[in-house]
Biopython code that builds the backbone (N, CA, C, O; Angstrom):
import numpy as np
from Bio.PDB.StructureBuilder import StructureBuilder

atoms = [
    (1, "MET", "N", (139.631, 101.936, 159.998)),
    (1, "MET", "CA", (138.829, 102.038, 158.787)),
    (1, "MET", "C", (137.476, 101.393, 159.078)),
    (1, "MET", "O", (137.412, 100.306, 159.653)),
    (2, "SER", "N", (136.418, 102.052, 158.687)),
    (2, "SER", "CA", (135.076, 101.516, 158.914)),
    (2, "SER", "C", (134.823, 100.342, 157.970)),
    (2, "SER", "O", (135.491, 100.182, 156.949)),
    (3, "LEU", "N", (133.850, 99.537, 158.338)),
    (3, "LEU", "CA", (133.477, 98.398, 157.501)),
    (3, "LEU", "C", (132.983, 98.873, 156.145)),
    (3, "LEU", "O", (133.252, 98.230, 155.130)),
    (4, "TRP", "N", (132.262, 99.990, 156.112)),
    (4, "TRP", "CA", (131.749, 100.539, 154.852)),
    (4, "TRP", "C", (132.887, 100.885, 153.908)),
    (4, "TRP", "O", (132.848, 100.538, 152.728)),
    (5, "LYS", "N", (133.906, 101.573, 154.429)),
    (5, "LYS", "CA", (135.042, 101.946, 153.579)),
    (5, "LYS", "C", (135.795, 100.704, 153.118)),
    (5, "LYS", "O", (136.226, 100.630, 151.967)),
    (6, "ALA", "N", (135.954, 99.740, 154.000)),
    (6, "ALA", "CA", (136.655, 98.506, 153.621)),
    (6, "ALA", "C", (135.878, 97.751, 152.557)),
    (6, "ALA", "O", (136.472, 97.264, 151.595)),
    (7, "SER", "N", (134.564, 97.641, 152.705)),
    (7, "SER", "CA", (133.787, 96.914, 151.705)),
    (7, "SER", "C", (133.744, 97.685, 150.395)),
    (7, "SER", "O", (133.727, 97.073, 149.327)),
    (8, "GLY", "N", (133.727, 99.006, 150.449)),
    (8, "GLY", "CA", (133.783, 99.810, 149.227)),
    (8, "GLY", "C", (135.072, 99.577, 148.477)),
    (8, "GLY", "O", (135.073, 99.486, 147.249)),
    (9, "ALA", "N", (136.169, 99.481, 149.201)),
    (9, "ALA", "CA", (137.461, 99.214, 148.569)),
    (9, "ALA", "C", (137.463, 97.828, 147.949)),
    (9, "ALA", "O", (138.027, 97.627, 146.873)),
    (10, "LEU", "N", (136.835, 96.874, 148.619)),
    (10, "LEU", "CA", (136.754, 95.517, 148.090)),
    (10, "LEU", "C", (135.951, 95.491, 146.794)),
    (10, "LEU", "O", (136.331, 94.816, 145.837)),
    (11, "VAL", "N", (134.845, 96.221, 146.764)),
    (11, "VAL", "CA", (134.028, 96.286, 145.546)),
    (11, "VAL", "C", (134.840, 96.883, 144.410)),
    (11, "VAL", "O", (134.805, 96.370, 143.292)),
    (12, "LEU", "N", (135.565, 97.949, 144.676)),
    (12, "LEU", "CA", (136.386, 98.565, 143.634)),
    (12, "LEU", "C", (137.462, 97.615, 143.146)),
    (12, "LEU", "O", (137.830, 97.648, 141.972)),
    (13, "PHE", "N", (137.971, 96.773, 144.028)),
    (13, "PHE", "CA", (138.985, 95.802, 143.645)),
    (13, "PHE", "C", (138.383, 94.685, 142.806)),
    (13, "PHE", "O", (139.013, 94.221, 141.855)),
    (14, "LEU", "N", (137.165, 94.244, 143.146)),
    (14, "LEU", "CA", (136.554, 93.106, 142.460)),
    (14, "LEU", "C", (135.921, 93.466, 141.124)),
    (14, "LEU", "O", (135.810, 92.593, 140.263)),
    (15, "VAL", "N", (135.509, 94.686, 140.912)),
    (15, "VAL", "CA", (134.851, 95.071, 139.663)),
    (15, "VAL", "C", (135.688, 94.734, 138.441)),
    (15, "VAL", "O", (135.150, 94.157, 137.496)),
    (16, "PRO", "N", (136.989, 95.065, 138.404)),
    (16, "PRO", "CA", (137.761, 94.685, 137.220)),
    (16, "PRO", "C", (137.842, 93.175, 137.020)),
    (16, "PRO", "O", (137.901, 92.711, 135.882)),
    (17, "LEU", "N", (137.845, 92.402, 138.101)),
    (17, "LEU", "CA", (137.908, 90.951, 137.957)),
    (17, "LEU", "C", (136.630, 90.411, 137.349)),
    (17, "LEU", "O", (136.682, 89.537, 136.483)),
    (18, "VAL", "N", (135.488, 90.909, 137.780)),
    (18, "VAL", "CA", (134.214, 90.456, 137.251)),
    (18, "VAL", "C", (134.037, 90.919, 135.810)),
    (18, "VAL", "O", (133.442, 90.202, 135.006)),
    (19, "ALA", "N", (134.538, 92.093, 135.471)),
    (19, "ALA", "CA", (134.396, 92.613, 134.113)),
    (19, "ALA", "C", (135.073, 91.701, 133.097)),
    (19, "ALA", "O", (134.668, 91.680, 131.935)),
    (20, "GLY", "N", (136.086, 90.953, 133.500)),
    (20, "GLY", "CA", (136.776, 90.053, 132.590)),
    (20, "GLY", "C", (136.089, 88.714, 132.440)),
    (20, "GLY", "O", (136.508, 87.901, 131.616)),
    (21, "CYS", "N", (135.050, 88.461, 133.210)),
    (21, "CYS", "CA", (134.335, 87.187, 133.155)),
    (21, "CYS", "C", (133.237, 87.246, 132.106)),
    (21, "CYS", "O", (132.911, 88.314, 131.586)),
    (22, "GLY", "N", (132.678, 86.097, 131.807)),
    (22, "GLY", "CA", (131.560, 86.049, 130.882)),
    (22, "GLY", "C", (132.030, 85.961, 129.451)),
    (22, "GLY", "O", (133.011, 85.280, 129.153)),
    (23, "GLU", "N", (131.337, 86.645, 128.567)),
    (23, "GLU", "CA", (131.621, 86.569, 127.143)),
    (23, "GLU", "C", (133.014, 87.095, 126.836)),
    (23, "GLU", "O", (133.401, 88.177, 127.278)),
    (24, "GLU", "N", (133.751, 86.313, 126.077)),
    (24, "GLU", "CA", (135.104, 86.687, 125.725)),
    (24, "GLU", "C", (135.112, 87.652, 124.544)),
    (24, "GLU", "O", (134.172, 87.708, 123.752)),
    (25, "GLU", "N", (136.181, 88.391, 124.455)),
    (25, "GLU", "CA", (136.384, 89.330, 123.363)),
    (25, "GLU", "C", (136.518, 88.577, 122.039)),
    (25, "GLU", "O", (137.108, 87.498, 121.979)),
    (26, "GLU", "N", (135.970, 89.154, 121.001)),
    (26, "GLU", "CA", (136.121, 88.598, 119.655)),
    (26, "GLU", "C", (136.459, 89.711, 118.703)),
    (26, "GLU", "O", (136.010, 90.846, 118.867)),
    (27, "GLY", "N", (137.254, 89.385, 117.705)),
    (27, "GLY", "CA", (137.564, 90.337, 116.655)),
    (27, "GLY", "C", (136.543, 90.239, 115.536)),
    (27, "GLY", "O", (135.455, 89.688, 115.704)),
    (28, "ASP", "N", (136.914, 90.779, 114.411)),
    (28, "ASP", "CA", (136.038, 90.765, 113.241)),
    (28, "ASP", "C", (136.433, 89.632, 112.304)),
    (28, "ASP", "O", (137.582, 89.191, 112.318)),
    (29, "PRO", "N", (135.496, 89.155, 111.489)),
    (29, "PRO", "CA", (135.867, 88.162, 110.473)),
    (29, "PRO", "C", (136.986, 88.722, 109.595)),
    (29, "PRO", "O", (136.993, 89.907, 109.262)),
    (30, "THR", "N", (137.911, 87.872, 109.232)),
    (30, "THR", "CA", (139.085, 88.346, 108.491)),
    (30, "THR", "C", (138.817, 88.579, 107.013)),
    (30, "THR", "O", (139.559, 89.313, 106.360)),
    (31, "GLY", "N", (137.779, 87.971, 106.483)),
    (31, "GLY", "CA", (137.526, 88.088, 105.055)),
    (31, "GLY", "C", (138.486, 87.270, 104.218)),
    (31, "GLY", "O", (138.616, 87.492, 103.014)),
    (32, "SER", "N", (139.162, 86.321, 104.854)),
    (32, "SER", "CA", (140.100, 85.468, 104.125)),
    (32, "SER", "C", (139.356, 84.622, 103.103)),
    (32, "SER", "O", (138.211, 84.223, 103.312)),
    (33, "THR", "N", (140.032, 84.360, 102.001)),
    (33, "THR", "CA", (139.479, 83.505, 100.953)),
    (33, "THR", "C", (140.455, 82.375, 100.667)),
    (33, "THR", "O", (141.621, 82.424, 101.059)),
    (34, "CYS", "N", (139.966, 81.380, 99.990)),
    (34, "CYS", "CA", (140.795, 80.229, 99.651)),
    (34, "CYS", "C", (141.280, 80.361, 98.214)),
    (34, "CYS", "O", (140.491, 80.219, 97.280)),
    (35, "PRO", "N", (142.567, 80.632, 98.027)),
    (35, "PRO", "CA", (143.079, 80.706, 96.655)),
    (35, "PRO", "C", (143.078, 79.324, 95.993)),
    (35, "PRO", "O", (143.231, 78.301, 96.660)),
    (36, "ASP", "N", (142.903, 79.318, 94.689)),
    (36, "ASP", "CA", (142.879, 78.048, 93.944)),
    (36, "ASP", "C", (144.166, 77.253, 94.120)),
    (36, "ASP", "O", (144.154, 76.023, 94.057)),
    (37, "ASP", "N", (145.279, 77.956, 94.341)),
    (37, "ASP", "CA", (146.570, 77.277, 94.424)),
    (37, "ASP", "C", (147.045, 77.060, 95.871)),
    (37, "ASP", "O", (148.235, 76.841, 96.101)),
    (38, "SER", "N", (146.130, 77.119, 96.837)),
    (38, "SER", "CA", (146.521, 76.927, 98.234)),
    (38, "SER", "C", (147.102, 75.534, 98.431)),
    (38, "SER", "O", (146.567, 74.545, 97.929)),
    (39, "THR", "N", (148.194, 75.473, 99.163)),
    (39, "THR", "CA", (148.845, 74.193, 99.458)),
    (39, "THR", "C", (148.761, 73.842, 100.940)),
    (39, "THR", "O", (149.332, 72.843, 101.377)),
    (40, "LEU", "N", (148.046, 74.665, 101.716)),
    (40, "LEU", "CA", (147.978, 74.453, 103.159)),
    (40, "LEU", "C", (147.016, 73.320, 103.490)),
    (40, "LEU", "O", (145.872, 73.307, 103.036)),
    (41, "THR", "N", (147.492, 72.377, 104.283)),
    (41, "THR", "CA", (146.677, 71.256, 104.750)),
    (41, "THR", "C", (146.870, 71.137, 106.257)),
    (41, "THR", "O", (147.702, 71.832, 106.840)),
    (42, "TYR", "N", (146.107, 70.262, 106.874)),
    (42, "TYR", "CA", (146.292, 70.001, 108.299)),
    (42, "TYR", "C", (147.704, 69.480, 108.544)),
    (42, "TYR", "O", (148.367, 69.886, 109.499)),
    (43, "GLU", "N", (148.159, 68.579, 107.678)),
    (43, "GLU", "CA", (149.489, 67.986, 107.852)),
    (43, "GLU", "C", (150.610, 68.992, 107.599)),
    (43, "GLU", "O", (151.630, 68.965, 108.287)),
    (44, "SER", "N", (150.431, 69.871, 106.629)),
    (44, "SER", "CA", (151.519, 70.796, 106.272)),
    (44, "SER", "C", (151.477, 72.114, 107.055)),
    (44, "SER", "O", (152.472, 72.839, 107.092)),
    (45, "PHE", "N", (150.343, 72.429, 107.678)),
    (45, "PHE", "CA", (150.236, 73.699, 108.393)),
    (45, "PHE", "C", (149.463, 73.591, 109.712)),
    (45, "PHE", "O", (150.010, 73.889, 110.774)),
    (46, "GLY", "N", (148.216, 73.174, 109.651)),
    (46, "GLY", "CA", (147.320, 73.247, 110.799)),
    (46, "GLY", "C", (147.801, 72.506, 112.030)),
    (46, "GLY", "O", (147.737, 73.038, 113.139)),
    (47, "GLN", "N", (148.276, 71.298, 111.851)),
    (47, "GLN", "CA", (148.693, 70.483, 112.991)),
    (47, "GLN", "C", (149.813, 71.169, 113.777)),
    (47, "GLN", "O", (149.750, 71.244, 115.004)),
    (48, "THR", "N", (150.821, 71.663, 113.089)),
    (48, "THR", "CA", (151.939, 72.337, 113.748)),
    (48, "THR", "C", (151.501, 73.673, 114.338)),
    (48, "THR", "O", (151.900, 74.020, 115.450)),
    (49, "PHE", "N", (150.679, 74.430, 113.597)),
    (49, "PHE", "CA", (150.209, 75.717, 114.103)),
    (49, "PHE", "C", (149.484, 75.538, 115.431)),
    (49, "PHE", "O", (149.768, 76.244, 116.398)),
    (50, "PHE", "N", (148.549, 74.595, 115.476)),
    (50, "PHE", "CA", (147.765, 74.400, 116.699)),
    (50, "PHE", "C", (148.603, 73.805, 117.819)),
    (50, "PHE", "O", (148.432, 74.187, 118.977)),
    (51, "ALA", "N", (149.503, 72.879, 117.509)),
    (51, "ALA", "CA", (150.364, 72.314, 118.543)),
    (51, "ALA", "C", (151.253, 73.391, 119.166)),
    (51, "ALA", "O", (151.484, 73.386, 120.375)),
    (52, "THR", "N", (151.742, 74.296, 118.353)),
    (52, "THR", "CA", (152.642, 75.344, 118.829)),
    (52, "THR", "C", (151.909, 76.456, 119.575)),
    (52, "THR", "O", (152.421, 76.974, 120.568)),
    (53, "ASN", "N", (150.725, 76.825, 119.114)),
    (53, "ASN", "CA", (150.082, 78.039, 119.610)),
    (53, "ASN", "C", (148.806, 77.852, 120.415)),
    (53, "ASN", "O", (148.381, 78.783, 121.098)),
    (54, "CYS", "N", (148.184, 76.689, 120.360)),
    (54, "CYS", "CA", (146.835, 76.570, 120.913)),
    (54, "CYS", "C", (146.630, 75.436, 121.915)),
    (54, "CYS", "O", (145.878, 75.593, 122.878)),
    (55, "LEU", "N", (147.283, 74.307, 121.702)),
    (55, "LEU", "CA", (146.935, 73.108, 122.456)),
    (55, "LEU", "C", (147.328, 73.136, 123.922)),
    (55, "LEU", "O", (146.798, 72.359, 124.716)),
    (56, "ARG", "N", (148.246, 74.016, 124.295)),
    (56, "ARG", "CA", (148.596, 74.127, 125.718)),
    (56, "ARG", "C", (147.334, 74.432, 126.525)),
    (56, "ARG", "O", (147.151, 73.889, 127.614)),
    (57, "CYS", "N", (146.480, 75.283, 126.006)),
    (57, "CYS", "CA", (145.230, 75.638, 126.689)),
    (57, "CYS", "C", (144.010, 74.932, 126.115)),
    (57, "CYS", "O", (143.105, 74.561, 126.862)),
    (58, "HIS", "N", (143.972, 74.740, 124.787)),
    (58, "HIS", "CA", (142.787, 74.205, 124.112)),
    (58, "HIS", "C", (142.943, 72.756, 123.672)),
    (58, "HIS", "O", (142.129, 72.257, 122.895)),
    (59, "GLY", "N", (143.971, 72.078, 124.154)),
    (59, "GLY", "CA", (144.157, 70.668, 123.845)),
    (59, "GLY", "C", (143.258, 69.802, 124.707)),
    (59, "GLY", "O", (142.561, 70.316, 125.581)),
    (60, "PRO", "N", (143.263, 68.502, 124.478)),
    (60, "PRO", "CA", (142.392, 67.589, 125.225)),
    (60, "PRO", "C", (142.538, 67.714, 126.745)),
    (60, "PRO", "O", (141.547, 67.601, 127.466)),
    (61, "ALA", "N", (143.741, 67.941, 127.234)),
    (61, "ALA", "CA", (143.969, 68.061, 128.679)),
    (61, "ALA", "C", (144.055, 69.521, 129.137)),
    (61, "ALA", "O", (144.271, 69.791, 130.318)),
    (62, "GLY", "N", (143.887, 70.444, 128.216)),
    (62, "GLY", "CA", (143.996, 71.858, 128.560)),
    (62, "GLY", "C", (142.791, 72.376, 129.309)),
    (62, "GLY", "O", (141.722, 71.767, 129.273)),
    (63, "PRO", "N", (142.958, 73.510, 129.995)),
    (63, "PRO", "CA", (141.892, 74.045, 130.832)),
    (63, "PRO", "C", (140.805, 74.818, 130.083)),
    (63, "PRO", "O", (139.756, 75.105, 130.660)),
    (64, "GLU", "N", (141.027, 75.156, 128.829)),
    (64, "GLU", "CA", (140.106, 76.038, 128.106)),
    (64, "GLU", "C", (139.245, 75.289, 127.092)),
    (64, "GLU", "O", (139.648, 74.263, 126.543)),
    (65, "SER", "N", (138.065, 75.823, 126.865)),
    (65, "SER", "CA", (137.171, 75.358, 125.809)),
    (65, "SER", "C", (137.004, 76.497, 124.832)),
    (65, "SER", "O", (137.105, 77.657, 125.232)),
    (66, "PRO", "N", (136.758, 76.220, 123.586)),
    (66, "PRO", "CA", (136.603, 74.908, 122.984)),
    (66, "PRO", "C", (137.935, 74.172, 122.865)),
    (66, "PRO", "O", (139.006, 74.762, 123.006)),
    (67, "LYS", "N", (137.842, 72.887, 122.607)),
    (67, "LYS", "CA", (139.017, 72.037, 122.420)),
    (67, "LYS", "C", (139.373, 71.973, 120.940)),
    (67, "LYS", "O", (138.498, 71.958, 120.075)),
    (68, "PHE", "N", (140.679, 71.935, 120.667)),
    (68, "PHE", "CA", (141.181, 71.879, 119.288)),
    (68, "PHE", "C", (142.119, 70.699, 119.082)),
    (68, "PHE", "O", (143.085, 70.803, 118.325)),
    (69, "GLY", "N", (141.850, 69.583, 119.743)),
    (69, "GLY", "CA", (142.727, 68.425, 119.656)),
    (69, "GLY", "C", (142.626, 67.651, 118.359)),
    (69, "GLY", "O", (143.518, 66.866, 118.035)),
    (70, "THR", "N", (141.540, 67.864, 117.604)),
    (70, "THR", "CA", (141.378, 67.176, 116.321)),
    (70, "THR", "C", (141.022, 68.193, 115.248)),
    (70, "THR", "O", (140.550, 69.289, 115.550)),
    (71, "VAL", "N", (141.248, 67.827, 114.011)),
    (71, "VAL", "CA", (140.903, 68.727, 112.918)),
    (71, "VAL", "C", (139.393, 68.933, 112.853)),
    (71, "VAL", "O", (138.933, 69.993, 112.427)),
    (72, "GLU", "N", (138.626, 67.943, 113.266)),
    (72, "GLU", "CA", (137.168, 68.088, 113.292)),
    (72, "GLU", "C", (136.746, 69.155, 114.300)),
    (72, "GLU", "O", (135.840, 69.942, 114.027)),
    (73, "GLN", "N", (137.400, 69.184, 115.464)),
    (73, "GLN", "CA", (137.103, 70.209, 116.468)),
    (73, "GLN", "C", (137.502, 71.601, 115.962)),
    (73, "GLN", "O", (136.814, 72.586, 116.230)),
    (74, "ILE", "N", (138.591, 71.670, 115.245)),
    (74, "ILE", "CA", (139.027, 72.946, 114.666)),
    (74, "ILE", "C", (137.999, 73.420, 113.647)),
    (74, "ILE", "O", (137.588, 74.580, 113.668)),
    (75, "ARG", "N", (137.586, 72.523, 112.755)),
    (75, "ARG", "CA", (136.591, 72.892, 111.736)),
    (75, "ARG", "C", (135.298, 73.372, 112.378)),
    (75, "ARG", "O", (134.695, 74.339, 111.913)),
    (76, "ALA", "N", (134.868, 72.704, 113.445)),
    (76, "ALA", "CA", (133.621, 73.065, 114.115)),
    (76, "ALA", "C", (133.691, 74.458, 114.747)),
    (76, "ALA", "O", (132.657, 75.081, 114.987)),
    (77, "ASN", "N", (134.892, 74.943, 115.014)),
    (77, "ASN", "CA", (135.075, 76.242, 115.661)),
    (77, "ASN", "C", (135.806, 77.234, 114.766)),
    (77, "ASN", "O", (136.371, 78.212, 115.257)),
    (78, "SER", "N", (135.801, 76.995, 113.467)),
    (78, "SER", "CA", (136.620, 77.801, 112.558)),
    (78, "SER", "C", (136.236, 79.282, 112.549)),
    (78, "SER", "O", (137.115, 80.136, 112.436)),
    (79, "ASP", "N", (134.955, 79.605, 112.663)),
    (79, "ASP", "CA", (134.558, 81.022, 112.675)),
    (79, "ASP", "C", (135.126, 81.740, 113.894)),
    (79, "ASP", "O", (135.629, 82.858, 113.789)),
    (80, "GLU", "N", (135.041, 81.088, 115.052)),
    (80, "GLU", "CA", (135.581, 81.685, 116.276)),
    (80, "GLU", "C", (137.102, 81.824, 116.190)),
    (80, "GLU", "O", (137.656, 82.846, 116.596)),
    (81, "ILE", "N", (137.763, 80.819, 115.672)),
    (81, "ILE", "CA", (139.220, 80.877, 115.519)),
    (81, "ILE", "C", (139.593, 82.023, 114.589)),
    (81, "ILE", "O", (140.536, 82.765, 114.866)),
    (82, "ASP", "N", (138.864, 82.172, 113.492)),
    (82, "ASP", "CA", (139.118, 83.256, 112.548)),
    (82, "ASP", "C", (139.026, 84.612, 113.253)),
    (82, "ASP", "O", (139.883, 85.472, 113.051)),
    (83, "ARG", "N", (137.987, 84.808, 114.084)),
    (83, "ARG", "CA", (137.761, 86.094, 114.741)),
    (83, "ARG", "C", (138.696, 86.352, 115.913)),
    (83, "ARG", "O", (138.752, 87.473, 116.417)),
    (84, "LYS", "N", (139.432, 85.337, 116.356)),
    (84, "LYS", "CA", (140.320, 85.528, 117.498)),
    (84, "LYS", "C", (141.803, 85.429, 117.153)),
    (84, "LYS", "O", (142.638, 86.007, 117.849)),
    (85, "ALA", "N", (142.140, 84.702, 116.087)),
    (85, "ALA", "CA", (143.561, 84.434, 115.874)),
    (85, "ALA", "C", (144.046, 84.587, 114.447)),
    (85, "ALA", "O", (145.255, 84.566, 114.220)),
    (86, "ALA", "N", (143.167, 84.738, 113.481)),
    (86, "ALA", "CA", (143.590, 84.760, 112.080)),
    (86, "ALA", "C", (143.693, 86.186, 111.543)),
    (86, "ALA", "O", (143.262, 87.148, 112.179)),
    (87, "ALA", "N", (144.276, 86.286, 110.361)),
    (87, "ALA", "CA", (144.404, 87.580, 109.682)),
    (87, "ALA", "C", (143.993, 87.415, 108.231)),
    (87, "ALA", "O", (144.136, 86.346, 107.636)),
    (88, "GLY", "N", (143.480, 88.499, 107.683)),
    (88, "GLY", "CA", (143.072, 88.524, 106.290)),
    (88, "GLY", "C", (142.922, 89.960, 105.839)),
    (88, "GLY", "O", (143.370, 90.874, 106.531)),
    (89, "PRO", "N", (142.302, 90.177, 104.695)),
    (89, "PRO", "CA", (142.203, 91.537, 104.159)),
    (89, "PRO", "C", (141.331, 92.478, 104.995)),
    (89, "PRO", "O", (141.510, 93.694, 104.938)),
    (90, "ASP", "N", (140.392, 91.930, 105.769)),
    (90, "ASP", "CA", (139.471, 92.774, 106.530)),
    (90, "ASP", "C", (139.860, 92.978, 107.987)),
    (90, "ASP", "O", (139.432, 93.952, 108.605)),
    (91, "SER", "N", (140.660, 92.083, 108.545)),
    (91, "SER", "CA", (140.987, 92.172, 109.968)),
    (91, "SER", "C", (142.222, 91.339, 110.289)),
    (91, "SER", "O", (142.459, 90.286, 109.695)),
    (92, "VAL", "N", (143.001, 91.840, 111.245)),
    (92, "VAL", "CA", (144.114, 91.088, 111.821)),
    (92, "VAL", "C", (143.761, 90.897, 113.291)),
    (92, "VAL", "O", (143.794, 91.846, 114.075)),
    (93, "ASN", "N", (143.424, 89.668, 113.657)),
    (93, "ASN", "CA", (142.977, 89.369, 115.018)),
    (93, "ASN", "C", (144.111, 88.775, 115.841)),
    (93, "ASN", "O", (144.723, 87.782, 115.450)),
    (94, "THR", "N", (144.381, 89.390, 116.974)),
    (94, "THR", "CA", (145.490, 88.973, 117.834)),
    (94, "THR", "C", (145.026, 88.661, 119.252)),
    (94, "THR", "O", (145.814, 88.737, 120.195)),
    (95, "ILE", "N", (143.765, 88.313, 119.404)),
    (95, "ILE", "CA", (143.227, 88.015, 120.733)),
    (95, "ILE", "C", (143.836, 86.723, 121.275)),
    (95, "ILE", "O", (144.127, 86.620, 122.467)),
    (96, "MET", "N", (144.024, 85.750, 120.405)),
    (96, "MET", "CA", (144.634, 84.469, 120.778)),
    (96, "MET", "C", (145.856, 84.223, 119.913)),
    (96, "MET", "O", (145.876, 84.674, 118.768)),
    (97, "PRO", "N", (146.855, 83.545, 120.393)),
    (97, "PRO", "CA", (147.018, 83.198, 121.797)),
    (97, "PRO", "C", (147.212, 84.461, 122.631)),
    (97, "PRO", "O", (147.573, 85.519, 122.115)),
    (98, "GLU", "N", (146.966, 84.323, 123.920)),
    (98, "GLU", "CA", (146.959, 85.481, 124.802)),
    (98, "GLU", "C", (148.278, 86.242, 124.808)),
    (98, "GLU", "O", (148.285, 87.453, 125.027)),
    (99, "ASP", "N", (149.380, 85.566, 124.576)),
    (99, "ASP", "CA", (150.665, 86.278, 124.582)),
    (99, "ASP", "C", (150.947, 86.992, 123.267)),
    (99, "ASP", "O", (151.955, 87.688, 123.150)),
    (100, "GLY", "N", (150.069, 86.832, 122.268)),
    (100, "GLY", "CA", (150.210, 87.543, 120.994)),
    (100, "GLY", "C", (151.458, 87.198, 120.217)),
    (100, "GLY", "O", (151.930, 88.004, 119.415)),
    (101, "SER", "N", (152.003, 86.014, 120.440)),
    (101, "SER", "CA", (153.308, 85.653, 119.894)),
    (101, "SER", "C", (153.313, 85.196, 118.437)),
    (101, "SER", "O", (154.381, 84.906, 117.900)),
    (102, "VAL", "N", (152.171, 85.123, 117.792)),
    (102, "VAL", "CA", (152.103, 84.613, 116.426)),
    (102, "VAL", "C", (152.307, 85.756, 115.432)),
    (102, "VAL", "O", (151.638, 86.787, 115.495)),
    (103, "ALA", "N", (153.247, 85.543, 114.515)),
    (103, "ALA", "CA", (153.530, 86.554, 113.494)),
    (103, "ALA", "C", (152.331, 86.715, 112.563)),
    (103, "ALA", "O", (151.574, 85.768, 112.347)),
    (104, "GLU", "N", (152.162, 87.910, 112.019)),
    (104, "GLU", "CA", (151.037, 88.172, 111.131)),
    (104, "GLU", "C", (151.036, 87.248, 109.920)),
    (104, "GLU", "O", (149.971, 86.824, 109.471)),
    (105, "ALA", "N", (152.202, 86.932, 109.391)),
    (105, "ALA", "CA", (152.266, 86.030, 108.233)),
    (105, "ALA", "C", (151.659, 84.662, 108.567)),
    (105, "ALA", "O", (150.981, 84.062, 107.733)),
    (106, "GLU", "N", (151.899, 84.178, 109.773)),
    (106, "GLU", "CA", (151.316, 82.900, 110.190)),
    (106, "GLU", "C", (149.810, 83.041, 110.399)),
    (106, "GLU", "O", (149.051, 82.124, 110.086)),
    (107, "ARG", "N", (149.382, 84.175, 110.920)),
    (107, "ARG", "CA", (147.948, 84.433, 111.099)),
    (107, "ARG", "C", (147.246, 84.483, 109.736)),
    (107, "ARG", "O", (146.108, 84.033, 109.610)),
    (108, "ARG", "N", (147.913, 85.022, 108.728)),
    (108, "ARG", "CA", (147.336, 85.068, 107.379)),
    (108, "ARG", "C", (147.218, 83.657, 106.805)),
    (108, "ARG", "O", (146.231, 83.340, 106.141)),
    (109, "LYS", "N", (148.212, 82.814, 107.054)),
    (109, "LYS", "CA", (148.115, 81.416, 106.624)),
    (109, "LYS", "C", (146.949, 80.733, 107.325)),
    (109, "LYS", "O", (146.217, 79.956, 106.713)),
    (110, "LEU", "N", (146.779, 81.029, 108.625)),
    (110, "LEU", "CA", (145.657, 80.450, 109.362)),
    (110, "LEU", "C", (144.333, 80.864, 108.731)),
    (110, "LEU", "O", (143.443, 80.034, 108.548)),
    (111, "GLY", "N", (144.203, 82.142, 108.400)),
    (111, "GLY", "CA", (142.982, 82.614, 107.753)),
    (111, "GLY", "C", (142.728, 81.915, 106.443)),
    (111, "GLY", "O", (141.598, 81.514, 106.163)),
    (112, "GLU", "N", (143.763, 81.760, 105.631)),
    (112, "GLU", "CA", (143.623, 81.058, 104.354)),
    (112, "GLU", "C", (143.219, 79.609, 104.572)),
    (112, "GLU", "O", (142.289, 79.113, 103.937)),
    (113, "TRP", "N", (143.921, 78.932, 105.472)),
    (113, "TRP", "CA", (143.649, 77.515, 105.738)),
    (113, "TRP", "C", (142.213, 77.316, 106.207)),
    (113, "TRP", "O", (141.533, 76.395, 105.753)),
    (114, "LEU", "N", (141.745, 78.177, 107.117)),
    (114, "LEU", "CA", (140.367, 78.081, 107.586)),
    (114, "LEU", "C", (139.386, 78.362, 106.451)),
    (114, "LEU", "O", (138.365, 77.684, 106.337)),
    (115, "ALA", "N", (139.682, 79.357, 105.606)),
    (115, "ALA", "CA", (138.796, 79.692, 104.479)),
    (115, "ALA", "C", (138.704, 78.531, 103.492)),
    (115, "ALA", "O", (137.689, 78.369, 102.814)),
    (116, "CYS", "N", (139.737, 77.742, 103.411)),
    (116, "CYS", "CA", (139.742, 76.578, 102.518)),
    (116, "CYS", "C", (139.020, 75.376, 103.140)),
    (116, "CYS", "O", (138.942, 74.316, 102.520)),
    (117, "GLY", "N", (138.499, 75.533, 104.346)),
    (117, "GLY", "CA", (137.788, 74.450, 105.002)),
    (117, "GLY", "C", (138.672, 73.606, 105.915)),
    (117, "GLY", "O", (138.274, 72.523, 106.343)),
    (118, "ALA", "N", (139.870, 74.103, 106.212)),
    (118, "ALA", "CA", (140.815, 73.384, 107.076)),
    (118, "ALA", "C", (141.068, 71.964, 106.561)),
    (118, "ALA", "O", (140.850, 70.985, 107.274)),
    (119, "PRO", "N", (141.536, 71.868, 105.297)),
    (119, "PRO", "CA", (141.750, 70.534, 104.704)),
    (119, "PRO", "C", (142.894, 69.763, 105.357)),
    (119, "PRO", "O", (143.183, 68.634, 104.961)),
]
sb = StructureBuilder()
sb.init_structure("model")
sb.init_model(0)
sb.init_chain("A")
sb.init_seg("    ")
for serial, (resi, resn, name, xyz) in enumerate(atoms, 1):
    if name == "N":
        sb.init_residue(resn, " ", resi, " ")
    sb.init_atom(name, np.array(xyz, "f"), 0.0, 1.0, " ", f" {name:<3s}", serial, name[0])
structure = sb.get_structure()
């Protein structure tokens, strides 16, 4: 095999890898709203949701940014979280977690909790 053909094959192999780099995929805003009777708080929902679904990668020792180890960090990134992992009347986003293991009902709670300001 000539060097040209070998390097061409290498380029074809590397293109998909490079295409996945850079800006990450984002969904659409969910359009979630905060109902007057919402009972979701960090203690009753957010802490467990993030510990179960996010902190392996986005925790203080995790390899990914942004970090979600505190409720303040979650609040600071709430729009991005909404577009990647939450559900509401306008969109159901399943980009995160990468394994897509979160049920839609939990994603809807996430959207509501974020819309309420992540109390």
